[in-house]
N, CA, C, O and the ligand as a Tripos MOL2 file, in Angstrom:
@<TRIPOS>MOLECULE
protein
  285   283    72     0     0
PROTEIN
NO_CHARGES

@<TRIPOS>ATOM
      1 N          -0.2110    4.0970   20.3660 N.3       1 MET1
      2 CA         -0.4530    4.9590   19.2040 C.3       1 MET1
      3 C          -1.9490    5.2750   19.0760 C.2       1 MET1
      4 O          -2.7980    4.3940   19.2160 O.2       1 MET1
      5 N          -2.2460    6.5290   18.8130 N.am      2 LYS2
      6 CA         -3.6480    6.9430   18.6990 C.3       2 LYS2
      7 C          -3.9660    7.4200   17.2890 C.2       2 LYS2
      8 O          -3.0990    7.9000   16.5580 O.2       2 LYS2
      9 N          -5.2220    7.2730   16.9370 N.am      3 CYS3
     10 CA         -5.6980    7.7000   15.6280 C.3       3 CYS3
     11 C          -5.6240    9.2260   15.5180 C.2       3 CYS3
     12 O          -6.1370    9.9390   16.3810 O.2       3 CYS3
     13 N          -4.9910    9.7190   14.4660 N.am      4 SER4
     14 CA         -4.8820   11.1730   14.3150 C.3       4 SER4
     15 C          -6.1850   11.7740   13.8010 C.2       4 SER4
     16 O          -6.3420   12.9940   13.7450 O.2       4 SER4
     17 N          -7.1050   10.9080   13.4330 N.am      5 ASN5
     18 CA         -8.3980   11.3590   12.9270 C.3       5 ASN5
     19 C          -9.4040   11.5600   14.0620 C.2       5 ASN5
     20 O         -10.0810   12.5860   14.1260 O.2       5 ASN5
     21 N          -9.4960   10.5610   14.9660 N.am      6 CYS6
     22 CA        -10.5210   10.6220   16.0190 C.3       6 CYS6
     23 C          -9.9550   10.4550   17.4330 C.2       6 CYS6
     24 O         -10.6840   10.6480   18.4060 O.2       6 CYS6
     25 N          -8.6660   10.1000   17.5690 N.am      7 GLY7
     26 CA         -8.0590    9.9890   18.8850 C.3       7 GLY7
     27 C          -8.2290    8.6330   19.5580 C.2       7 GLY7
     28 O          -7.7400    8.4350   20.6700 O.2       7 GLY7
     29 N          -8.9060    7.7080   18.9150 N.am      8 HIS8
     30 CA         -9.1090    6.3550   19.4400 C.3       8 HIS8
     31 C          -7.7980    5.5760   19.3460 C.2       8 HIS8
     32 O          -6.9800    5.8120   18.4570 O.2       8 HIS8
     33 N          -7.6170    4.6420   20.2830 N.am      9 GLU9
     34 CA         -6.4280    3.7850   20.2370 C.3       9 GLU9
     35 C          -6.4840    2.9010   18.9850 C.2       9 GLU9
     36 O          -7.5110    2.2840   18.7050 O.2       9 GLU9
     37 N          -5.3860    2.8450   18.2400 N.am     10 ILE10
     38 CA         -5.4000    2.0350   17.0220 C.3      10 ILE10
     39 C          -4.7190    0.6930   17.2500 C.2      10 ILE10
     40 O          -3.8590    0.5630   18.1210 O.2      10 ILE10
     41 N          -5.1080   -0.2930   16.4690 N.am     11 ALA11
     42 CA         -4.6260   -1.6550   16.6320 C.3      11 ALA11
     43 C          -3.8830   -2.1210   15.3880 C.2      11 ALA11
     44 O          -4.1230   -1.6450   14.2790 O.2      11 ALA11
     45 N          -2.9570   -3.0820   15.6100 N.am     12 GLU12
     46 CA         -2.2160   -3.6480   14.4910 C.3      12 GLU12
     47 C          -3.1330   -4.5920   13.7020 C.2      12 GLU12
     48 O          -3.8000   -5.4520   14.2790 O.2      12 GLU12
     49 N          -3.1540   -4.4210   12.4030 N.am     13 ILE13
     50 CA         -4.0250   -5.2270   11.5410 C.3      13 ILE13
     51 C          -3.2560   -5.6620   10.2930 C.2      13 ILE13
     52 O          -2.1310   -5.2220   10.0550 O.2      13 ILE13
     53 N          -3.8750   -6.5200    9.5130 N.am     14 LYS14
     54 CA         -3.3820   -6.8340    8.1730 C.3      14 LYS14
     55 C          -4.3630   -6.1930    7.2100 C.2      14 LYS14
     56 O          -5.5730   -6.3970    7.3100 O.2      14 LYS14
     57 N          -3.8410   -5.4330    6.2960 N.am     15 SER15
     58 CA         -4.7260   -4.6960    5.4180 C.3      15 SER15
     59 C          -4.4330   -4.9650    3.9470 C.2      15 SER15
     60 O          -3.3760   -5.4840    3.5850 O.2      15 SER15
     61 N          -5.3870   -4.6010    3.1250 N.am     16 ARG16
     62 CA         -5.2050   -4.6590    1.6740 C.3      16 ARG16
     63 C          -4.6460   -3.3010    1.2360 C.2      16 ARG16
     64 O          -5.1430   -2.2450    1.6270 O.2      16 ARG16
     65 N          -3.6170   -3.3650    0.4280 N.am     17 TYR17
     66 CA         -2.9870   -2.1470   -0.0740 C.3      17 TYR17
     67 C          -3.1520   -2.1280   -1.5800 C.2      17 TYR17
     68 O          -2.5870   -2.9700   -2.2780 O.2      17 TYR17
     69 N          -3.9160   -1.1810   -2.0850 N.am     18 THR18
     70 CA         -4.1360   -1.1240   -3.5330 C.3      18 THR18
     71 C          -3.3540    0.0290   -4.1400 C.2      18 THR18
     72 O          -3.2660    1.1180   -3.5730 O.2      18 THR18
     73 N          -2.7950   -0.2410   -5.3010 N.am     19 ILE19
     74 CA         -1.9750    0.7360   -5.9990 C.3      19 ILE19
     75 C          -2.5410    0.9240   -7.4050 C.2      19 ILE19
     76 O          -2.7490   -0.0460   -8.1340 O.2      19 ILE19
     77 N          -2.7820    2.1550   -7.7690 N.am     20 ASN20
     78 CA         -3.2010    2.4700   -9.1320 C.3      20 ASN20
     79 C          -2.0550    3.1480   -9.8480 C.2      20 ASN20
     80 O          -1.6510    4.2530   -9.4870 O.2      20 ASN20
     81 N          -1.5340    2.4890  -10.8590 N.am     21 ARG21
     82 CA         -0.4230    3.0610  -11.6250 C.3      21 ARG21
     83 C          -0.9050    3.3210  -13.0380 C.2      21 ARG21
     84 O          -2.0520    3.0390  -13.3870 O.2      21 ARG21
     85 N          -0.0080    3.8620  -13.8410 N.am     22 HIS22
     86 CA         -0.3620    4.0750  -15.2410 C.3      22 HIS22
     87 C          -0.4450    2.7170  -15.9250 C.2      22 HIS22
     88 O           0.5720    2.0600  -16.1480 O.2      22 HIS22
     89 N          -1.6440    2.3090  -16.2500 N.am     23 GLY23
     90 CA         -1.8070    1.0980  -17.0390 C.3      23 GLY23
     91 C          -2.0990   -0.1620  -16.2610 C.2      23 GLY23
     92 O          -2.4750   -1.1730  -16.8540 O.2      23 GLY23
     93 N          -1.9400   -0.1360  -14.9590 N.am     24 TYR24
     94 CA         -2.2760   -1.3480  -14.2090 C.3      24 TYR24
     95 C          -2.6640   -1.0270  -12.7750 C.2      24 TYR24
     96 O          -2.3490    0.0380  -12.2450 O.2      24 TYR24
     97 N          -3.3550   -1.9770  -12.1650 N.am     25 GLN25
     98 CA         -3.7400   -1.8510  -10.7650 C.3      25 GLN25
     99 C          -3.2290   -3.0770  -10.0220 C.2      25 GLN25
    100 O          -3.2790   -4.1990  -10.5250 O.2      25 GLN25
    101 N          -2.7460   -2.8390   -8.8360 N.am     26 LEU26
    102 CA         -2.1590   -3.9090   -8.0600 C.3      26 LEU26
    103 C          -2.7810   -3.9020   -6.6660 C.2      26 LEU26
    104 O          -2.9220   -2.8420   -6.0550 O.2      26 LEU26
    105 N          -3.1520   -5.0740   -6.1630 N.am     27 ALA27
    106 CA         -3.6860   -5.1720   -4.8090 C.3      27 ALA27
    107 C          -2.8370   -6.1450   -4.0060 C.2      27 ALA27
    108 O          -2.6800   -7.3050   -4.3870 O.2      27 ALA27
    109 N          -2.2990   -5.6780   -2.9100 N.am     28 LEU28
    110 CA         -1.5070   -6.5280   -2.0240 C.3      28 LEU28
    111 C          -2.3580   -6.8670   -0.8080 C.2      28 LEU28
    112 O          -2.9540   -5.9890   -0.1850 O.2      28 LEU28
    113 N          -2.4040   -8.1460   -0.4840 N.am     29 GLU29
    114 CA         -3.1910   -8.5930    0.6660 C.3      29 GLU29
    115 C          -2.2710   -8.8320    1.8610 C.2      29 GLU29
    116 O          -1.1090   -9.2020    1.6940 O.2      29 GLU29
    117 N          -2.7890   -8.6210    3.0430 N.am     30 GLY30
    118 CA         -2.0590   -8.9570    4.2630 C.3      30 GLY30
    119 C          -0.8750   -8.0720    4.5700 C.2      30 GLY30
    120 O           0.1030   -8.5240    5.1650 O.2      30 GLY30
    121 N          -0.9520   -6.8080    4.1700 N.am     31 VAL31
    122 CA          0.1230   -5.8730    4.4800 C.3      31 VAL31
    123 C          -0.0250   -5.4140    5.9320 C.2      31 VAL31
    124 O          -1.0920   -4.9370    6.3180 O.2      31 VAL31
    125 N           1.0270   -5.5500    6.7380 N.am     32 PRO32
    126 CA          0.9330   -5.1070    8.1370 C.3      32 PRO32
    127 C           0.6930   -3.5940    8.2100 C.2      32 PRO32
    128 O           1.3800   -2.8060    7.5590 O.2      32 PRO32
    129 N          -0.2860   -3.2190    9.0060 N.am     33 ALA33
    130 CA         -0.6490   -1.8110    9.1320 C.3      33 ALA33
    131 C          -1.3200   -1.5880   10.4810 C.2      33 ALA33
    132 O          -1.4560   -2.5130   11.2810 O.2      33 ALA33
    133 N          -1.7370   -0.3460   10.7230 N.am     34 PHE34
    134 CA         -2.5340   -0.0370   11.9050 C.3      34 PHE34
    135 C          -3.9020    0.4330   11.4540 C.2      34 PHE34
    136 O          -4.0210    1.1670   10.4730 O.2      34 PHE34
    137 N          -4.9220    0.0140   12.1600 N.am     35 GLY35
    138 CA         -6.2700    0.4230   11.8150 C.3      35 GLY35
    139 C          -7.0120    0.9470   13.0250 C.2      35 GLY35
    140 O          -6.8330    0.4570   14.1400 O.2      35 GLY35
    141 N          -7.8440    1.9430   12.7960 N.am     36 CYS36
    142 CA         -8.6530    2.5000   13.8780 C.3      36 CYS36
    143 C         -10.0080    1.8040   13.8930 C.2      36 CYS36
    144 O         -10.7470    1.8810   12.9120 O.2      36 CYS36
    145 N         -10.3510    1.1170   15.0010 N.am     37 PRO37
    146 CA        -11.6400    0.4240   15.0610 C.3      37 PRO37
    147 C         -12.8250    1.3890   15.1660 C.2      37 PRO37
    148 O         -13.9700    0.9990   14.9410 O.2      37 PRO37
    149 N         -12.5450    2.6370   15.5050 N.am     38 SER38
    150 CA        -13.6110    3.6180   15.6800 C.3      38 SER38
    151 C         -14.0330    4.2600   14.3500 C.2      38 SER38
    152 O         -15.2150    4.2580   14.0040 O.2      38 SER38
    153 N         -13.0610    4.8080   13.6100 N.am     39 CYS39
    154 CA        -13.4160    5.5360   12.3780 C.3      39 CYS39
    155 C         -12.9550    4.8300   11.1110 C.2      39 CYS39
    156 O         -13.2950    5.2480   10.0050 O.2      39 CYS39
    157 N         -12.1700    3.7470   11.2730 N.am     40 GLY40
    158 CA        -11.7610    2.9750   10.1050 C.3      40 GLY40
    159 C         -10.5350    3.4970    9.3770 C.2      40 GLY40
    160 O         -10.1910    2.9970    8.3050 O.2      40 GLY40
    161 N          -9.8750    4.4910    9.9430 N.am     41 ALA41
    162 CA         -8.6660    5.0400    9.3070 C.3      41 ALA41
    163 C          -7.5630    3.9870    9.2750 C.2      41 ALA41
    164 O          -7.4400    3.1780   10.1940 O.2      41 ALA41
    165 N          -6.7680    4.0020    8.2180 N.am     42 ARG42
    166 CA         -5.6790    3.0520    8.0570 C.3      42 ARG42
    167 C          -4.3510    3.7920    8.0610 C.2      42 ARG42
    168 O          -4.1920    4.8500    7.4520 O.2      42 ARG42
    169 N          -3.4110    3.1980    8.7660 N.am     43 TYR43
    170 CA         -2.0630    3.7770    8.7980 C.3      43 TYR43
    171 C          -1.0670    2.7020    8.4100 C.2      43 TYR43
    172 O          -0.9130    1.6960    9.1030 O.2      43 TYR43
    173 N          -0.3970    2.9290    7.2970 N.am     44 PHE44
    174 CA          0.5990    1.9560    6.8700 C.3      44 PHE44
    175 C           1.9540    2.3350    7.4450 C.2      44 PHE44
    176 O           2.3030    3.5110    7.5490 O.2      44 PHE44
    177 N           2.7070    1.3090    7.8140 N.am     45 LYS45
    178 CA          4.0220    1.5350    8.4040 C.3      45 LYS45
    179 C           4.9760    2.0360    7.3340 C.2      45 LYS45
    180 O           4.9160    1.6240    6.1760 O.2      45 LYS45
    181 N           5.8550    2.9340    7.7490 N.am     46 GLU46
    182 CA          6.7950    3.5440    6.8230 C.3      46 GLU46
    183 C           7.6550    2.4920    6.1230 C.2      46 GLU46
    184 O           7.9250    2.5860    4.9260 O.2      46 GLU46
    185 N           8.0830    1.4810    6.9000 N.am     47 GLU47
    186 CA          8.9540    0.4480    6.3200 C.3      47 GLU47
    187 C           8.2170   -0.3700    5.2600 C.2      47 GLU47
    188 O           8.8090   -0.7940    4.2670 O.2      47 GLU47
    189 N           6.9220   -0.5860    5.4810 N.am     48 GLU48
    190 CA          6.1240   -1.3340    4.5020 C.3      48 GLU48
    191 C           5.9260   -0.5050    3.2370 C.2      48 GLU48
    192 O           6.0410   -1.0150    2.1220 O.2      48 GLU48
    193 N           5.6280    0.7750    3.4240 N.am     49 VAL49
    194 CA          5.4130    1.6590    2.2810 C.3      49 VAL49
    195 C           6.7110    1.7800    1.4720 C.2      49 VAL49
    196 O           6.6830    1.7690    0.2410 O.2      49 VAL49
    197 N           7.8470    1.8970    2.1700 N.am     50 ASP50
    198 CA          9.1520    1.9650    1.4910 C.3      50 ASP50
    199 C           9.3930    0.7140    0.6620 C.2      50 ASP50
    200 O           9.8200    0.7950   -0.4900 O.2      50 ASP50
    201 N           9.1140   -0.4500    1.2550 N.am     51 ALA51
    202 CA          9.3240   -1.7260    0.5680 C.3      51 ALA51
    203 C           8.4260   -1.8270   -0.6620 C.2      51 ALA51
    204 O           8.8500   -2.3140   -1.7110 O.2      51 ALA51
    205 N           7.1960   -1.3670   -0.5290 N.am     52 ILE52
    206 CA          6.2530   -1.4010   -1.6510 C.3      52 ILE52
    207 C           6.7170   -0.4480   -2.7530 C.2      52 ILE52
    208 O           6.6470   -0.7760   -3.9370 O.2      52 ILE52
    209 N           7.1910    0.7320   -2.3530 N.am     53 GLN53
    210 CA          7.6780    1.7070   -3.3400 C.3      53 GLN53
    211 C           8.8480    1.1440   -4.1390 C.2      53 GLN53
    212 O           8.9270    1.3100   -5.3560 O.2      53 GLN53
    213 N           9.7600    0.4690   -3.4250 N.am     54 LYS54
    214 CA         10.9210   -0.1320   -4.0950 C.3      54 LYS54
    215 C          10.4780   -1.2150   -5.0740 C.2      54 LYS54
    216 O          10.9930   -1.3180   -6.1870 O.2      54 LYS54
    217 N           9.5150   -2.0150   -4.6350 N.am     55 MET55
    218 CA          8.9860   -3.0660   -5.4930 C.3      55 MET55
    219 C           8.3600   -2.4470   -6.7510 C.2      55 MET55
    220 O           8.5230   -2.9700   -7.8530 O.2      55 MET55
    221 N           7.6490   -1.3370   -6.5760 N.am     56 LEU56
    222 CA          6.9730   -0.6880   -7.7050 C.3      56 LEU56
    223 C           7.9560   -0.1270   -8.7150 C.2      56 LEU56
    224 O           7.6890   -0.1370   -9.9170 O.2      56 LEU56
    225 N           9.1050    0.3690   -8.2300 N.am     57 GLU57
    226 CA         10.1240    0.8930   -9.1390 C.3      57 GLU57
    227 C          10.5970   -0.1980  -10.0900 C.2      57 GLU57
    228 O          10.7520    0.0250  -11.2910 O.2      57 GLU57
    229 N          10.8210   -1.3790   -9.5280 N.am     58 HIS58
    230 CA         11.2320   -2.5210  -10.3510 C.3      58 HIS58
    231 C          10.1160   -2.9190  -11.3060 C.2      58 HIS58
    232 O          10.3420   -3.1950  -12.4850 O.2      58 HIS58
    233 N           8.9110   -2.9390  -10.7620 N.am     59 LEU59
    234 CA          7.7460   -3.3460  -11.5340 C.3      59 LEU59
    235 C           7.5110   -2.3910  -12.7030 C.2      59 LEU59
    236 O           7.1910   -2.8230  -13.8100 O.2      59 LEU59
    237 N           7.6710   -1.1010  -12.4530 N.am     60 ASP60
    238 CA          7.4740   -0.1000  -13.5050 C.3      60 ASP60
    239 C           8.4670   -0.2980  -14.6420 C.2      60 ASP60
    240 O           8.1140   -0.1920  -15.8160 O.2      60 ASP60
    241 N           9.7150   -0.5850  -14.2790 N.am     61 LYS61
    242 CA         10.7550   -0.8100  -15.2920 C.3      61 LYS61
    243 C          10.3740   -1.9920  -16.1670 C.2      61 LYS61
    244 O          10.4250   -1.9100  -17.3940 O.2      61 LYS61
    245 N           9.9910   -3.0920  -15.5270 N.am     62 ASP62
    246 CA          9.6200   -4.3020  -16.2610 C.3      62 ASP62
    247 C           8.3490   -4.0780  -17.0640 C.2      62 ASP62
    248 O           8.2060   -4.5860  -18.1760 O.2      62 ASP62
    249 N           7.4350   -3.3190  -16.4930 N.am     63 PHE63
    250 CA          6.1580   -3.0940  -17.1670 C.3      63 PHE63
    251 C           6.3610   -2.2650  -18.4280 C.2      63 PHE63
    252 O           5.6970   -2.4950  -19.4390 O.2      63 PHE63
    253 N           7.2850   -1.2940  -18.3720 N.am     64 ARG64
    254 CA          7.5820   -0.4950  -19.5590 C.3      64 ARG64
    255 C           8.1570   -1.3770  -20.6680 C.2      64 ARG64
    256 O           7.8790   -1.1780  -21.8500 O.2      64 ARG64
    257 N           8.9720   -2.3650  -20.2540 N.am     65 LYS65
    258 CA          9.5380   -3.3210  -21.2180 C.3      65 LYS65
    259 C           8.4180   -4.1110  -21.8860 C.2      65 LYS65
    260 O           8.4200   -4.3140  -23.1010 O.2      65 LYS65
    261 N           7.4570   -4.5550  -21.0680 N.am     66 VAL66
    262 CA          6.3150   -5.3130  -21.5980 C.3      66 VAL66
    263 C           5.5400   -4.4600  -22.5990 C.2      66 VAL66
    264 O           5.1530   -4.9350  -23.6660 O.2      66 VAL66
    265 N           5.3190   -3.1940  -22.2390 N.am     67 LEU67
    266 CA          4.5890   -2.2950  -23.1350 C.3      67 LEU67
    267 C           5.3480   -2.0720  -24.4350 C.2      67 LEU67
    268 O           4.7480   -1.9910  -25.5070 O.2      67 LEU67
    269 N           6.6740   -1.9730  -24.3350 N.am     68 ALA68
    270 CA          7.5150   -1.7560  -25.5170 C.3      68 ALA68
    271 C           7.4080   -2.9550  -26.4570 C.2      68 ALA68
    272 O           7.3370   -2.7970  -27.6760 O.2      68 ALA68
    273 N           7.3970   -4.1560  -25.8750 N.am     69 ILE69
    274 CA          7.2840   -5.3770  -26.6850 C.3      69 ILE69
    275 C           5.8890   -5.4590  -27.3090 C.2      69 ILE69
    276 O           5.7310   -5.8000  -28.4810 O.2      69 ILE69
    277 N           4.8810   -5.1350  -26.4890 N.am     70 ALA70
    278 CA          3.5000   -5.2270  -26.9490 C.3      70 ALA70
    279 C           3.1860   -4.1570  -27.9890 C.2      70 ALA70
    280 O           2.3410   -4.3250  -28.8680 O.2      70 ALA70
    281 N           3.9110   -3.0480  -27.8430 N.am     71 GLY71
    282 CA          3.5440   -1.9300  -28.5160 C.3      71 GLY71
    283 C           3.7150   -1.3180  -29.7560 C.2      71 GLY71
    284 O           3.1800   -0.2340  -29.9890 O.2      71 GLY71
    285 ZN        -10.0410    6.9150   14.2300 Zn       72 ZN72
@<TRIPOS>BOND
     1     1     2 1
     2     2     3 1
     3     3     4 2
     4     3     5 am
     5     5     6 1
     6     6     7 1
     7     7     8 2
     8     7     9 am
     9     9    10 1
    10    10    11 1
    11    11    12 2
    12    11    13 am
    13    13    14 1
    14    14    15 1
    15    15    16 2
    16    15    17 am
    17    17    18 1
    18    18    19 1
    19    19    20 2
    20    19    21 am
    21    21    22 1
    22    22    23 1
    23    23    24 2
    24    23    25 am
    25    25    26 1
    26    26    27 1
    27    27    28 2
    28    27    29 am
    29    29    30 1
    30    30    31 1
    31    31    32 2
    32    31    33 am
    33    33    34 1
    34    34    35 1
    35    35    36 2
    36    35    37 am
    37    37    38 1
    38    38    39 1
    39    39    40 2
    40    39    41 am
    41    41    42 1
    42    42    43 1
    43    43    44 2
    44    43    45 am
    45    45    46 1
    46    46    47 1
    47    47    48 2
    48    47    49 am
    49    49    50 1
    50    50    51 1
    51    51    52 2
    52    51    53 am
    53    53    54 1
    54    54    55 1
    55    55    56 2
    56    55    57 am
    57    57    58 1
    58    58    59 1
    59    59    60 2
    60    59    61 am
    61    61    62 1
    62    62    63 1
    63    63    64 2
    64    63    65 am
    65    65    66 1
    66    66    67 1
    67    67    68 2
    68    67    69 am
    69    69    70 1
    70    70    71 1
    71    71    72 2
    72    71    73 am
    73    73    74 1
    74    74    75 1
    75    75    76 2
    76    75    77 am
    77    77    78 1
    78    78    79 1
    79    79    80 2
    80    79    81 am
    81    81    82 1
    82    82    83 1
    83    83    84 2
    84    83    85 am
    85    85    86 1
    86    86    87 1
    87    87    88 2
    88    87    89 am
    89    89    90 1
    90    90    91 1
    91    91    92 2
    92    91    93 am
    93    93    94 1
    94    94    95 1
    95    95    96 2
    96    95    97 am
    97    97    98 1
    98    98    99 1
    99    99   100 2
   100    99   101 am
   101   101   102 1
   102   102   103 1
   103   103   104 2
   104   103   105 am
   105   105   106 1
   106   106   107 1
   107   107   108 2
   108   107   109 am
   109   109   110 1
   110   110   111 1
   111   111   112 2
   112   111   113 am
   113   113   114 1
   114   114   115 1
   115   115   116 2
   116   115   117 am
   117   117   118 1
   118   118   119 1
   119   119   120 2
   120   119   121 am
   121   121   122 1
   122   122   123 1
   123   123   124 2
   124   123   125 am
   125   125   126 1
   126   126   127 1
   127   127   128 2
   128   127   129 am
   129   129   130 1
   130   130   131 1
   131   131   132 2
   132   131   133 am
   133   133   134 1
   134   134   135 1
   135   135   136 2
   136   135   137 am
   137   137   138 1
   138   138   139 1
   139   139   140 2
   140   139   141 am
   141   141   142 1
   142   142   143 1
   143   143   144 2
   144   143   145 am
   145   145   146 1
   146   146   147 1
   147   147   148 2
   148   147   149 am
   149   149   150 1
   150   150   151 1
   151   151   152 2
   152   151   153 am
   153   153   154 1
   154   154   155 1
   155   155   156 2
   156   155   157 am
   157   157   158 1
   158   158   159 1
   159   159   160 2
   160   159   161 am
   161   161   162 1
   162   162   163 1
   163   163   164 2
   164   163   165 am
   165   165   166 1
   166   166   167 1
   167   167   168 2
   168   167   169 am
   169   169   170 1
   170   170   171 1
   171   171   172 2
   172   171   173 am
   173   173   174 1
   174   174   175 1
   175   175   176 2
   176   175   177 am
   177   177   178 1
   178   178   179 1
   179   179   180 2
   180   179   181 am
   181   181   182 1
   182   182   183 1
   183   183   184 2
   184   183   185 am
   185   185   186 1
   186   186   187 1
   187   187   188 2
   188   187   189 am
   189   189   190 1
   190   190   191 1
   191   191   192 2
   192   191   193 am
   193   193   194 1
   194   194   195 1
   195   195   196 2
   196   195   197 am
   197   197   198 1
   198   198   199 1
   199   199   200 2
   200   199   201 am
   201   201   202 1
   202   202   203 1
   203   203   204 2
   204   203   205 am
   205   205   206 1
   206   206   207 1
   207   207   208 2
   208   207   209 am
   209   209   210 1
   210   210   211 1
   211   211   212 2
   212   211   213 am
   213   213   214 1
   214   214   215 1
   215   215   216 2
   216   215   217 am
   217   217   218 1
   218   218   219 1
   219   219   220 2
   220   219   221 am
   221   221   222 1
   222   222   223 1
   223   223   224 2
   224   223   225 am
   225   225   226 1
   226   226   227 1
   227   227   228 2
   228   227   229 am
   229   229   230 1
   230   230   231 1
   231   231   232 2
   232   231   233 am
   233   233   234 1
   234   234   235 1
   235   235   236 2
   236   235   237 am
   237   237   238 1
   238   238   239 1
   239   239   240 2
   240   239   241 am
   241   241   242 1
   242   242   243 1
   243   243   244 2
   244   243   245 am
   245   245   246 1
   246   246   247 1
   247   247   248 2
   248   247   249 am
   249   249   250 1
   250   250   251 1
   251   251   252 2
   252   251   253 am
   253   253   254 1
   254   254   255 1
   255   255   256 2
   256   255   257 am
   257   257   258 1
   258   258   259 1
   259   259   260 2
   260   259   261 am
   261   261   262 1
   262   262   263 1
   263   263   264 2
   264   263   265 am
   265   265   266 1
   266   266   267 1
   267   267   268 2
   268   267   269 am
   269   269   270 1
   270   270   271 1
   271   271   272 2
   272   271   273 am
   273   273   274 1
   274   274   275 1
   275   275   276 2
   276   275   277 am
   277   277   278 1
   278   278   279 1
   279   279   280 2
   280   279   281 am
   281   281   282 1
   282   282   283 1
   283   283   284 2
@<TRIPOS>SUBSTRUCTURE
     1 MET1         2 RESIDUE 1 A MET
     2 LYS2         6 RESIDUE 1 A LYS
     3 CYS3        10 RESIDUE 1 A CYS
     4 SER4        14 RESIDUE 1 A SER
     5 ASN5        18 RESIDUE 1 A ASN
     6 CYS6        22 RESIDUE 1 A CYS
     7 GLY7        26 RESIDUE 1 A GLY
     8 HIS8        30 RESIDUE 1 A HIS
     9 GLU9        34 RESIDUE 1 A GLU
    10 ILE10       38 RESIDUE 1 A ILE
    11 ALA11       42 RESIDUE 1 A ALA
    12 GLU12       46 RESIDUE 1 A GLU
    13 ILE13       50 RESIDUE 1 A ILE
    14 LYS14       54 RESIDUE 1 A LYS
    15 SER15       58 RESIDUE 1 A SER
    16 ARG16       62 RESIDUE 1 A ARG
    17 TYR17       66 RESIDUE 1 A TYR
    18 THR18       70 RESIDUE 1 A THR
    19 ILE19       74 RESIDUE 1 A ILE
    20 ASN20       78 RESIDUE 1 A ASN
    21 ARG21       82 RESIDUE 1 A ARG
    22 HIS22       86 RESIDUE 1 A HIS
    23 GLY23       90 RESIDUE 1 A GLY
    24 TYR24       94 RESIDUE 1 A TYR
    25 GLN25       98 RESIDUE 1 A GLN
    26 LEU26      102 RESIDUE 1 A LEU
    27 ALA27      106 RESIDUE 1 A ALA
    28 LEU28      110 RESIDUE 1 A LEU
    29 GLU29      114 RESIDUE 1 A GLU
    30 GLY30      118 RESIDUE 1 A GLY
    31 VAL31      122 RESIDUE 1 A VAL
    32 PRO32      126 RESIDUE 1 A PRO
    33 ALA33      130 RESIDUE 1 A ALA
    34 PHE34      134 RESIDUE 1 A PHE
    35 GLY35      138 RESIDUE 1 A GLY
    36 CYS36      142 RESIDUE 1 A CYS
    37 PRO37      146 RESIDUE 1 A PRO
    38 SER38      150 RESIDUE 1 A SER
    39 CYS39      154 RESIDUE 1 A CYS
    40 GLY40      158 RESIDUE 1 A GLY
    41 ALA41      162 RESIDUE 1 A ALA
    42 ARG42      166 RESIDUE 1 A ARG
    43 TYR43      170 RESIDUE 1 A TYR
    44 PHE44      174 RESIDUE 1 A PHE
    45 LYS45      178 RESIDUE 1 A LYS
    46 GLU46      182 RESIDUE 1 A GLU
    47 GLU47      186 RESIDUE 1 A GLU
    48 GLU48      190 RESIDUE 1 A GLU
    49 VAL49      194 RESIDUE 1 A VAL
    50 ASP50      198 RESIDUE 1 A ASP
    51 ALA51      202 RESIDUE 1 A ALA
    52 ILE52      206 RESIDUE 1 A ILE
    53 GLN53      210 RESIDUE 1 A GLN
    54 LYS54      214 RESIDUE 1 A LYS
    55 MET55      218 RESIDUE 1 A MET
    56 LEU56      222 RESIDUE 1 A LEU
    57 GLU57      226 RESIDUE 1 A GLU
    58 HIS58      230 RESIDUE 1 A HIS
    59 LEU59      234 RESIDUE 1 A LEU
    60 ASP60      238 RESIDUE 1 A ASP
    61 LYS61      242 RESIDUE 1 A LYS
    62 ASP62      246 RESIDUE 1 A ASP
    63 PHE63      250 RESIDUE 1 A PHE
    64 ARG64      254 RESIDUE 1 A ARG
    65 LYS65      258 RESIDUE 1 A LYS
    66 VAL66      262 RESIDUE 1 A VAL
    67 LEU67      266 RESIDUE 1 A LEU
    68 ALA68      270 RESIDUE 1 A ALA
    69 ILE69      274 RESIDUE 1 A ILE
    70 ALA70      278 RESIDUE 1 A ALA
    71 GLY71      282 RESIDUE 1 A GLY
    72 ZN72       285 GROUP 0 **** ****
């Protein structure tokens, strides 16, 4: 797999994935991804992004409940 930004060969890495949502920020450490050692571009795997999206859907539901109680 090559970097679509600079064409350099990319390597498998563990990366930090940060999410900014309405009202909260979440940082996940050690998410499997690909990184370009040349330009620093990050490519997250589709399966990881899907899993994170699913997790966020649940989190959003619960977070709205928390806001309703707090609110
Ligand atoms: Zn690159």
